[in-house]
N, C-alpha and C positions, 0 to 999 in steps of 0.2 A: 157534320156537327156531331159532337160527342154526347152521349147520354150516360151520365153517371148517377148512381144512387148510393146512398149511404144508409144502411138499415139500422143505424145506431139509435136506440131508444133509451131515454133516461126515465127511470122509475122513481117516484117520490110518493110512497104510501100506495094508495089506490090509483093515483093519477100517473099518467105517463106522457112524455113529450117525445114525439118523433123529431129528431134533430133536423133532418133535411126538410121535411114538409112543413113543420110547424115553426121553424126558426129561420133557416137559411133561405128557403124559397120566398118567405115573406119579406126578408130584407132586400134580397136581390135575386130574382129568378135566374136559374142557370149559373149560379156562382161556382159550383164545383167544376163544371166543364171549362169555365173560363180559367180557373186556377190551374187546372191540369194542362191547358194549352199554354199558359204563361210559363209553367214549370218546364215544359218541353222546349219552349223557345229559349229559356235561360240556359238549360242544359246544352243546347246546340251551340250557343255562344261560348260556352266554356269548353268546347271541343269534346263533349261527352257523346258517345255513340248511342243513338236511340235504340239500337238493336239490343243493347244491354238491359233495357227496360222490359223487354218481352220475355 
């Protein structure tokens, strides 16, 4: 299983919103690893060599 984290934080005045923990993980936990896995699968179907991602 993949563990991805996105340290993107949005600031609005004194408040801040951590995009992954406050938004994405509440909608669907582990959404980023799922998207990454689906992206790799799609690239493999398009004859893209995954070694190029490294």
